[in-house]
N, C-alpha and C positions, 0 to 999 in steps of 0.2 A: 708538549713542559719544556719549560726555559733551559737552555745551556748554562745559563748563571743557576740556576735551583741550586740547593746546600746538599741536594742529594752526589753534584758535581766534587766528589772527594772520595778516597779508597776509606773502602769500610773498616779498615783496623783504626780509622782515626772516629768511628763513631764507638767502634767496642771500647777502644779508651778514652771516651767519652761518658761512656755507662760507667765507665770503671771510675774514673776521678766522681761523677757524682754518686756511687757509692759508698765512696771513701769521705765522701764531706769534702771534695776539692772542690767543690763547685765557684767559689770565691777566692782561693787560690791564686795571684797572679804571676804569670809569666813573661818572659821576654823572648824572643823569637828574632837570628836575623835570617835572611836570605842573603848568602854569599854563592860564586861559584872558584873552581879551584885553578882554572887555568886560562886565558883568555882563549876564545875562539880562533880557530883557523891558523894556527899557529900563530898567530899576529899580536900587533901590539898594544889592543885597546878591544873594548868593547863598546855598545852603545846599546844605554837602558832604554826599552820599550817592557811595554806591557801596563803601562799605567792605567792608560782611561780603560781598561779592560780589568783592569783592580779594583776602581771606583765604581765599576759596575757588579762587581761581585761584595762591595761592601754593600750597595746601595739593596741589593737584593736578598741579602744574607738575613733570611729566616724559611723556616718549615713551613710547610702548607698541610692541609688535611691531607693533600693526597701525598707530598711526600712521607706522611707519617701512617698512612693506611700501607704503603709500599713496604716500611717496615717491620711494620708489625707480623706482615706475613713471613718475615723472614726467618726459617728455621736451623739452628743452630747443629752442627757435624753429631754432635752427641745426643740430640735427639731436644725437643722444645724449641718454645720460641727464643731466639736472638735474643730480642730486646724487652726490657720490662713495660710493664704497659705505665710504669709510676715515672717511668727513666723518659717514657715519648711525650707522655704530657708534658715534662719538662721543656724538652726541645719545640713545642708546638707554640707555647707559651714564652719562648727565649727571647728579651729582646738584646737588639748588638749591643757590646758596649768594649769594642775593641780601638785600640790608639793606636792609627798605625804612619810611621813616618818615612819615606821611600825618598831615593834622589826625581828629579825630576824628569819626565819622558827627553828623552833624546841627549840625556846626561853622557857624556865618554865616563868610563868604569872601568874600573879592573880588577884582575885577581886577588882575591885574597883578602876583598873587604865588601862589607855589609852595604850593598844597594836598598834592602826594604829591611823595616822594625818593627814590631809585633807586640804590644803590650796589650793585657788583657788577661779579664777569664782564661784557665789553663785550656778549659773547655773548649770557649770561641778559639785560642789559637791554633788549636790542635786542628779543629774543623777546615780552619780555610787553609790549612797546610797545601793541600793538594791543587784545588785551584788558583793558588797563588805561583807556585810556579808552574804551574801548566801555563798560566798566563804570561811569565817572566822568561820564564826558559825562551817558550821557540819564538817570541817574539825578539825578545833580545837577539838570538841567532841569526835571524831574517833581516832586520835592522843594521847588524853590522856587518852582513855580506855585501848589503846593498852600498853603506858607507865605503866598505873597500873596492868594488865595481864604479860606485861613482866620481871616486877621488882620482881614480887614473883615467877614466873614460874622457875627460876634456871635452863633454858636450852630452846633452840630456840624455837620461837612462830612463825607458818606456821598460816597466813591469809587466811581462804578459802569460805569467805561471798558471793562470786558475788551473786551465786544466789539467796537469800534469801533479797539483798541488794536492795537499795530505788531505782529503775530503771537503766537504763546502766550507766548517768553519776553518779548517786550516786554511782554503785559500781564499777567503774571509780577512783573517787575521794579518793572514801572509803580506798580504798587501795592501795594507795598513803600514805596516811596519817597515816596507819595501821603502815608501815614498817616505815615513819618519827618518828612514836613514839616508837618502836623497834623492829617491827618484821623482822626476820630475812627474810623474802619468804613470793611471796601471790600466789595462786590460777590463778589469773587473768591476763591470756596471754597479753591481749591488755595493759592493765596498765604496764607491765611488761615491753610491746615494747614501749610505750610510756614515759614513765616518767624512762626507764634505770635502773627497782628495780627488785631483783632476785625472780624466778618464782621455783616453785615446784609443787612435783605432784604423785602421784602414778596410783591407781586403785581403781575400787569403787564395793561395794555389786554385781553388774551385771555385772561385768567380772567373779566371781564367780560362778553364777550361770548359765550363757551362757555353763557352762562344763559339762558334766556326771558329772564329782564328783571333790569334793574340790581340793584333791591333783593334779590333770591332771592339773586343773585350774592355784596353784602356781607355779605349774614345767613349766606352758605358759608362764606364765607371768617372772618367771628366766629366760628363755630363749630368752626373747624378749629385757627384760629391764635388764643383768646381772648387768647393771653401776647404779642403781636405783630402787631396788627393796625394798619394803616395803609391808609384805601382810597383809589385814587386815581378820583377823581370826576370827568376831564373825557373820557370814553370817548365817550358823545353831547355833553351839555351840563353846564354848572359848579353853573351854579344846582337844576337838578334832581337833579344827582347830589348835591349837599351836605344836600338835604332827604334824599335816602335816607339818606345816611351819619348824618344825625343821629338819624333813624328807629332804627339802629342801635345807633347807639352808648347812645340812651335804652335801649333793650330791653337792653343791656351792662351800662350802669349801672344796672337794675332785678336783674339778676342778681349782683349785685357786682363786673362787670369794669369794662373801661375799655377806650376807643377813644382808641388812642394819635396818631392821627394823621388828617388829609387832605392828601392829594396830588395836587398839580395840574402837569399836562407841558405845557401850553399857553395859549394866549391871555397876555392882559395879565398877567402874573402879580402885580404890585405892586396892580392895581385887583384883581384876584379874591380875591388876601389878605387884601384889609383888608374885602372885602365878606363872606367864609365867617368870619375873623374876629367881626367883629359879628352874626353869625347864630348861630354857637356860642354866643357869649358868651348871647345872649337865650334860645337853648335849655339851657340851662344847661348845656356842655358845657364849661367854661372850662379844666378841664386837658386837652382836645383841641386836637393841637398842628397847627402850620400846614406843611406841607413842601414846596417848590417844587424841580422839577427841570424841562429843558429847555434844553439846547443853553447853559449858562449858565457865565459865568467872574467873573473877582474885577471887571470892570467892571459887567458886567449885577448880580452880588451888590450892588455898593454902590448900583448907580443903583436899587433897589430897595427898600434900606432907606433911602436918601434921601427916598422918598415916601411914606415912615412906614408900611409894612408890618412886621407884626412874624410873623417868620418862627422859627417850632421849631428848624427844621434844614433841610439843603438836600442834594440828590441832583447832585453834577455827573460828568459821563461824558466824553463826549468831548472836552472843551476841555483836559482837566486829562491826560486819560490816553495823549492823543495830543499833547500841546503843542502844541495848535491855531494858536497866534499864533507862533510857534520851533520851525523843528522840528530844532536842534541847538544846544548851548552852542557849540563852537569852539573846546575845550580840545587842550591842544598840549601835547607831550610832547618836550622839549629838552635836546641831549648840555649840560652846562654847565663837563666837569673831565675829565681822564683821568690815570689813573695807572700809567705803566707799571711791568712785571713788575722787580721790586728797588728801586723806586724808595719812597721816604717821602713824599714832597712831589705835592701835585696839582699839574696845567699846567690853566691856562684856557683855554677852549673860549670862541667867543661866534661868533652866527651877526649879519651885519649885515643882510643882505640888499639888496634897491631899496624896501622899505617900511620908514620909521622904525617902525610898530606892528610889524615882526617882532624890531627887533633884540631880541639874549637878554640873560641876564645872567651873568656870567659866575661858579663856585667852585661850594662845597659850601653850598646855601643853607638859611635857615629863616625863620621870621618870629618878632618880637616883634611884640604888643599892647600897647598903654599904655591904661591905666584912666583917667578925670578920678577924682577924690574920690567922687562919687557912683555911683558903679561905672559909668557909661557909656562909651562908648567914643572913644577919644581921637584915633587913628593904629595904622596898624599898619607895619612897618621889613622890610623885606628885607635881611639880612643873610649875612655869608659866617662860618659856623660854625668856620673855621680861623683866621680873622683876627680875629674879637673886634669888639666897640665901644666907639668911641670913648665914654665914661660922662660926658662932660663938659655939652656942649652937642649932642643928636643933633636931626635936623631931617629930617621927609621930603620927599623930595625937592627937594634943592639946588637945581636950574636953575626952580623953581617958587618968583619973588619973588613972585607974588600967594598964595600959599598955604601962605606958612610955618607947621609945625608945631613948635614946640618941645615936648620932649617930656622933657628932660632932670627927674630929680627923680620922676616920675610911676610908678605901681606899672604892673608890666606881668607877661606871661606867654608861654613860647613855644607855637607851636602843631605843628608835626611833632611827633609822638611813635610810637615803635617799635611798626609793627604786626608785623613780620618781620626775624629778626636770621640769619644764616646758612641762609637758606634755610626758617625756620621759623616758624610765626606764634606771638607773641606775647601776643594781645588775649585777654581773658578772653569767653567769654559775653555777660556783661552789656558789655563795649565794645561787642560787637557785636549787641545787644537794639535794633529796631526802637521799640522802646515808651522805651527809656531815652532813644535818641537824640533822639525826640518831644519828653520833656522838656527835654533841650539845645536843640532850639529855639526852644521857648517863653523860655526864659531869657535866651538869646542875643538875641531879637529884643527881649529887654527893657532891653538894654542899648544897643538902636540910639537914637537918637533921633526923635520922631516925623518929623520933615523928610525922612527918610533910610528912611522905610518908605510915604513916599504914593506912589500911583498913578504919577504922572504928572510929571514933572520934580523928581524927587528929588533931594534934598541932594546931592552927592558927599561920598563918604567917602576920607579923605587913605591913599593905602599909596603906600607909593615907598620907595630904597635910602638903607641906611646912608651917610655922610660918605665913610669911607673908600673902598667899594663902589661907589659913584659915580662918584667920580673915577678908581679903577681901569677902569672899563669905557669911560670916553670917553678913560683912555690907549691902550687897546688899539685903541679903534675908531681912534685916530691913528694905531696904529701900522700896521692893518691895510690903510688906506687908503695907505699911502703919505705922512703928512702930517707 
């Protein structure tokens, strides 16, 4: 059974779907948005990722007979069949009809703004919620982590976290998301084949341990892989390992070949890297690079570079592929408007909740991104596409008097773009390409102020509501609370 099966959803999506079907709401339209409430890793931004998998989900959005047979076998806790035969027949013949708008893969995005908008039959909007969030939450998290690491690394970063990733599917999509976020390659060969992304790798400690001596192991590897020779020098002792690598490097140089690098995977990496650089240069191997690994993240990379180490590339696994310091993005998918069958106008929906952070925004929403004259980002404004925008003097978050942002007259673009119309994906192969998305990330990061990219206490980027939408939401909250 495919991972893109229509059964990849929460059961309550299907029990609600049967309820919509029974109550004659099959043709009622709804509008849902995916947002997240806080930028991950206490950072200043996020990198949207998961669009390609979302396209796959739309392309495979149908129930097979095998799916229906399984659903027919389920029983209710109170006894009897959970699903009615007529409803399951409806699912089997159901044709996808969703319109999905989303930001581009690799777009720089921020908390409290929609990054995906889904409209169409409420029953279908409900069923696709769980797999949509699964794809976007995880991959956005990993792509953001990769962008933070690569932004400070100042050299190529190879992702090699498959062995500690969250299962096969988690490993595959983590590898792709890491490359979207900025990694130069992955060790994951299947991800390379599936997503057309670069792969890299050399040897492990076991290679060295399988020979009678470290020098013999290094010579054997240089002979086996003369054009891909990075020697791991900390199996026994880094200083002795370095001397053995220098011996092999000079032998390779005499043959017209090149020792590409030495890798260190343990110990005081900053001190060892500086020692190795000095000794390699003394030996005349100035073009042999230093590669560092060993449970690194953006903070350790930043610290090592701050101590003056010259590093040519990095290998980062667990802390990236498993998003070690933050397990989830926390993205949500909320109903914001409905359009009953036969009506033209959308009706606002809003969730108030007992926590102000969970207050939702009504309407069919999009985002305007404004730019300063020098190309840097000025602010994002959420607006209702059916209500328009007051062009005279628009401000971000009218309730925040300490951080008003006048946006009138600034250049802007709209972020949400068609991903699927009437159930048919309309993105091109280039739109879905991981390497194209990686370039978009780099360009997007260049539009951020340096203060918004720093690792600790980044400057907050302004995101808020269009003036009339803000007032409309306030009025709706007052009405629903009986004020």
